[in-house]
N, C-alpha and C positions, 0 to 999 in steps of 0.2 A: 361673804358669799358668791361675789363673783367670784374671785380669785379660786375659792375651790371649786365651782362647776367645769371652771379652767382645767382645774389640775385633775377633775376625774374625765373630761372628755378628751385632755393629753393621753391619762393610762388607758384609757379605750383604745383609742387612738395607734397608738404603741404597740397596745395586743393582739388589735386585727392586723398588724404590718407583721409581725413577729407568729402569728399564725400559719398568717399566709406562704411568709417565704420557709417556715420551720417544714408545712405541709408539705412544700412543691418542690422539694429536694431534685434536681436533675442528674440525672446521670448519661455518658457519652455509650452509644448502643454496643461498643466495643467492651464495655466497662459487665458487661451481662454473662452470669456464669450461673451454673448451676446451682439453684435455689434461690437466683436471685428473683426479688417479687417487684414489680411493677405495677403502677397504675394506667391500664389502657380503655377507652373507649366506656371510661366510668363504671371500668371493674378493675378486679385485684388479678393479675395473671403472675404462678410464678413458671421459671425457667426450668425446663426439663432434661433439655437438651441445646446443645448449641456447636456451628462451625462458623469457623473463617471460609469464603469462598471467591476468587479472583477470576470472574467468567469471561476466559478472553481477553481481549484486551481494556474491558470496561475497569472501574472501579474494584476496588475489595468489597464485598458487602458481609453485612452481620446474620446468617440464617439462625432463627432459633425455633424451637419448639416449646409452647407457650400452655400453660395446662390454666383454667381458672378454678380457681381456690373457692367458687360457691357452689358449681353445678358439675367441678370434674371433666367437665370438655376440653380437649385439646384441639391447639391449630398452629400451622408451620406461618410466622413471619416473616419476611424478611427486611431486613434494615441498612440503609446506608450509614459504612462508617462515620461514626460526628454526628450521626442522628440525636437529638434530645429526647431522652422520656423520663417520665415522673418514677424517680423510684418510692419504695415501700419501705422505710425501714424498717425492721422488722427484729423481734426478741428470739430466740430459740431455747428450753428448757426442756431437760426429760420429763418423761410423767409414764408410770406404771401403768398398765392395764389390769382394772379389777374384773368387771364385769357388764354386761349389757344391759340394761333395762329399756322404758317406755320410752325415756328421754335422749338414751345414745350410747353410746362406750363412754362407760366412767371411768376418768384417767385419776390417778393420785401425783401431787407433785411430788419430786421426788426428795425436796428440799425443807418444804413448808406442811408436806402431808394433806395440802385444800385438795379436795376433790370435785372433778369438775364434767357435765357432758359435752362430749363432741359426736356430732353427726358423721353415723359410718362415710357417707359421701364423702366426707372433708377428708378421711384418712389414707395415704397413700399406702398401698399394698396389706388393707384393712382386713382379705380373704384370707391373708396369713398370720393370723395378729391371734394369738392364745390370752387364757390370764398369764398376768406376772411378768408378758412382755413390757419392753422399757422402748416406749417411741420417744421422738423429739417434736415438742409440740410448738408449731411457729406463732406469734401475737403481732397484730399490728403495735409501735412503741407509741403512735400516737393517741389510740383510744382504748386498748388493751385489747380490740376483738381477734377472736382464733380465726387464723384463716387458714390453718392446715395441720395436720399431723403427719408425720412419716414414719414407718417402719424401718430398720436398719434395712440396707441393701441386700443383707443375708441373714437368713434365720434357717436354725433347724427343728424339721418337723418328723414325726413319725407316720412311718406307712401304716394305715387303718385295712383299708384292702387294695387287692390286686392278684390279679391271677398267679398260679405258682409260676417260680424265675424257670428259667435254666440252667442249671450244672454247668459251671464251667466256663457258661456264655457273658465272659467281662468284656471283650472285644469289638460284638459287633454295633453296629449304630440303629439298628430297628431298636422301637420304643414300644410300651403299652400302657396304657392309662392306671392311676393309682390314683386311690383316696387317699386324703392328708388326714390327721387329725382333727383339723379347722371344718372339716367336709368338702374343702376345696379339690377337685380333681386337675392331675398335670398330667404329663408323660413323662415316664422314668425311661429306663434300661431295662431290658428283659432279666436280669439277673438279680433286681428288683426284688424283696418279697413281702409279705406281711411281718409289720413289727421292726422292719428297718427304720433306722433313722439317716433321713438324709440332707442336705443341704441346698436350699433353693433360693433363688433369686428373686427377691419380692416385687421388684421391677415389672417381669415380665412372664413371672411363673417356674420360669425354666429352670430344671434340676441340673446339680451343678456335682455332686459329688455324695456320695454314701460317709456316715458319719463313723467312726471307730467306737464302741464304745469300751 
C-alpha cells in the first residue's frame, strides 16, 4: 500500500511538472511573425503585423501589432530583441461557413464535417464572409479552445448597390461608396457598377481589382 501511494504521488508530480513546462513554452521576441499567438498579461494575443527597427545608436527592437483573440482589441507593443514571451501552440484547420444562428457563425470542419459555433467577434474579416466561404480556424492545442478564425486575405464579392459608373473612367483615383453582397460598404473606383464582381482585401476592406467573368 505504501509503495502504491508513493507511485501515485510520483506520477502526479511528473504530470504537474510536464504540464507546467509543456504549457509554458517560451520564444524570443524576434521569432514572432504574423499569426504567432502569445500569452501576455493573462490574455492570448495574435500578431497581425511586425517590424524590426533600430533606433539610432540603440539596440534593435521588435515592434508588434497584437490583437486580443477574445475581444478583438488591437495594441502596439515594442519588445527588446531576445525578450522572452510565452508561446501558445496552435492548430489551424479549414472550416466552411454554413450559416448564422443565435449561437454564432456555424462553421463545418472540412475533414470531419463536425459543425461548431464561433462568435462573430472572433472572426477576422467577418464583414466580408458569405455562405460557403472557407476560413481558417485557430485552436489552442493545450485545451482545444477556439481562439479565432480568419478569412482569406483576398475574397471576391458582388456589388449590390452603387451609383452609376462613369464610362471610360478607369484611370482616376476618385472613389465612391459601394455596398457588397454581405451588406458591408467600401470605397470603389468610379467605373465600378452594380453587379460587378470585385476583389477585396479582408484585412482593411480596400478595393483591389475588378474580376473578369
